[in-house]
N, C-alpha and C positions, 0 to 999 in steps of 0.2 A: 504494500500500500504506500502510495506517495501522498504525503500530507501537504495541504495547501493553506491551512489556517492554524496559527499557534496562539492560544489564549492563555495569558499569564495573570495570576492573581498578584496583588502588590504586597500587602503586609504579611510578613511571615513566609513569603515566597521569593520575590525578587529583591526585597529589602532585607538587610540584616536587622537584628533586634534593636540596634541603635538608630534605625531609620536611614542608614547609608545605603546607597546603590553601588555595589562593587564594580570596579573596572572590568572584571572578568565577565560579569553579567551583560554589561554594555557590549562587549566584544562578541559574546555569544549571540545576542539579538542581531547585531550587524551581520554576523556570519549567516544566520538563517534567512535574513532578508535578502542577502545576495543570492540565495538559492531560489528566490522568487516566492517565498512564503509570506503570506499576509500575517502580520503580527499585531495583536490587540491586547489591551489590558482588560481584565474582567474583575471588577472590584465593588466593594460596598461604599467606597469613597465617592464624594461629589465629583462632578465633571471637571471643575476648575483644578482641584487637587490632582486628579488623575492625569489631566493634560500636562501639568508641570513634570510629572514623572515621565510621561510619554515624550516630552520635549528632551529630557535628559537621555532618553533612549533613541532619539531621532525618529520617533514614530509620528506620522502625520495622518493616519487613518482614523476610522471610527473606534470609539472606546465604549465598553460596556460598563456603566457606572450606576451608582445608587442601587446595587443588587439587581441590575437589569431594568430598572425603572426609566433609565435614560441612556440612550445610545446616540453618540454623536461625535463630531470632531471638535466643535465649539458650541457655546450656548446659542449661537445663531445658525448653526448647521447641524441639525439633529435628524437622525433616521427615525427615532421612536421616543415617545415620552408618555409616561403614565403618572398621575398624581392622585393623592388622597384628597377628595374635594373638601372645600372649606368647612362645610357643616359637619362632615364626618371627622375631620381633624379636630374640631372643637369638641365633639362628643368623646373622642378618644382621650383628649386632654382632661376633660371633666372626670372621667373614670380614673385615670392614672393619678390625678391629684389627690385621690383618697388613699393612695399608697405612699410608702416612704421610698421614693425613687427620684432619680434625676432624669428629666425629659429633655430631649433635644429635637426640635423641629428642623429637619434638614431641607431648607430651601435650596434652589440651584445656585443662589448667590451668597447665602449667609445661613447661619443657624441661630435659632432662638431657644434659649434654655431657661429652666427655672433655677432659682438660687438654692433650693433645698439641699442641705448638706447630708449626704449619705455616708455610711461607714467608710473610714480611711480617706476622708476628704475626696470622695470620688469625683466631685465636680471638677476639681483641678486636674485630677488624673486623666479624665476623659478628654479634656480640652488640650492639655499640654503633652499628652503621651505621644510615643513614636507613631501611633496609628494615625495621627493627624498633624504631621510636622510642617505642612505648608500653610501659607496664609489663607484663611477662610474666616471672614469676620463672624464673631460670635457675640451675641448680646444676651445678658442675663436679666431676668425680671423676677419679681416676687411671686406673681401669679400669671401663668400663661393664659389661663381661662379669662382673666380680666382683660388682658391685652387683645385676645382674639375676638372679644365682643366688639371692640372698637375697630380693630384691624384684622379681619379674617384672612387666613392664608391657606392655600392648597400646597401640599408638599409631596415630593416623590417618596420620602422616607421619614420615619420617626425612630430615633434611637432612644432606648430606655435602659437605665442602669439601676439594678437593685442590689442591696447588700447581700441578699440570699437568694438562691435558686427557688426556694419554696415560695417566697413572696412573689417572685416573678411568675411562677406557674399559676398562682392564685389570681394574679391580675390578668394573665392570659386567658384563664377560664372565663372570667367576667367579660372580657372583650369579645371572646368567641361567641358568647350568648347575646351580647348587646349591640355589637357593631357589625353590619354586613359588609361584604366585599373587601375584606382585608386578609392578608396572610401575615403570619408571625414567624420569624426566624429566630430560633433559640441558640444562644452561644454559652460557653462555659462562663463561670464567674458572674452570674446574674444579669447578663446582657440580653436584650431582646431588640430585634429590629422589626418594625411594622411597615409593610409595603402594600401597594394596591394588589388586589386579588389577581393571581396568575403571574405575578412578577417574580422572577428568580434569575440567577446567573445562567441557568440552563435555557430559559425562554429567551434571554438576551442573546445567548450564543446562537440559538436557532435563527433568530431574526437577522443577525449579522451574517451568518453563513448563507442564508437564503439571499440576502441582499448582494453578496459578492459571488453568488453562483457556486457555492461549495456545499457538499453534503456533510452531515455530522461525522460520517465515517472518515472524512478527509481532514478532520480536526485533531489537534493535540491540545489537551488542557492540562495545565500544571497548577496545583493549588495545595493549600495546607489546612483549610477549615471545613467544618461540617456543611457550611453553605456552598462549598465547592463540590461537594460529594455528588449531587445529581449530574452535574456537567461532566465530572470525571468519569462517571459510569456510562454516560451517553456518548462520549467522544470516541473517535476511532482509536485513540491512544490516550488513556487517562493516567496521569502521573501524580502521585502523592509525594509531598516533601517528606524528608526524614523526620521533621518535627511535627508532622500531622498526627492527629489522634488515630488510635488503632482502627476505628471503623472506616476512616477515610483510606487508610493504607490497604485494608482488606478489599475495598471497592476498586482499587487502582490496578491497572495493567503493569505498572512499573513504579517502584519506590526508589526515589533518588536520594541524594544526601540532603542534609538539613540546610536551611537558609544561611546558617552561620558557616556551613562548609561548602558554600557556592553550589548548591544542588541544582539550580536552573542551568548554570553554565556547564556543569558536568553532564547533565542529561542531554542538553541541546547538542553539545559537541559529540557525545557518544552516539546519539541516534542519527542526527541529520548529516553527519559526515558520509553516511552510506547512501544518502539521497542525492541524485543528480539535480541540477537546476531545472525548474519546471519548463523554462523556455527551450532548453536542450531536448527534453523529452517530447515536447510538442513538435519540434523540428524532425525528430526521428519518426513520429507518427505520420507526419506529412510526406516523408520520403517513402514510407511503406506502401 
């Protein structure tokens, strides 16, 4: 099988734990691009943040962002966009404000969060951690509900952080009963992402693949999180990072080294060195 699309997760995959993008990973991406492979990023990050990473990798194509809720090159050049409508966003916030959690409404240009302090000063951690190292304006308010009454907003994604998984699961159960047309993505350590129904990295991958005329069997996906798992399973070659949870590794066709051990660079060089340039293969077909 000759692969035509490579989709890379960002945090925990191409970036090291300190948020740095290794030179070896940049070189590996350039190497696979020279083979004629379309390279994209597939991330829970906003498009502005993903675009900065893409710029460092010299990628100018479509990016799968906000867990698949937004696919585009820039905010003015989008292939697809799904949002949680204003009224539904307000209803979600009203429910979540009854729980001890930090809420972040992730707009395409900024995020809006509540000031509530969760265990271990989670508010500061979520804003300044390596998962969001690039500039993305964040405003904190005392009550999101009060703000949304005067200034309603529709968003591609809502991030919620709880001190405990148990409280997160309780809130998720209430949301599932009370709010239609949303999906919830659970992460370790009390994190939950809320997206429009039907949105995922896999559906984003499908949309982009269809747009560029590539089948899922012609794609390679590399990721480390449970949110990457469906795309890893569906891809022609699904690759789990060495730092991925056990269930992600079990679903993968290939387990590479960890992000700290340059797992993306290692996998790309090992696999794609065997693949001829797509243009060369097309010329061979023409001659036959």
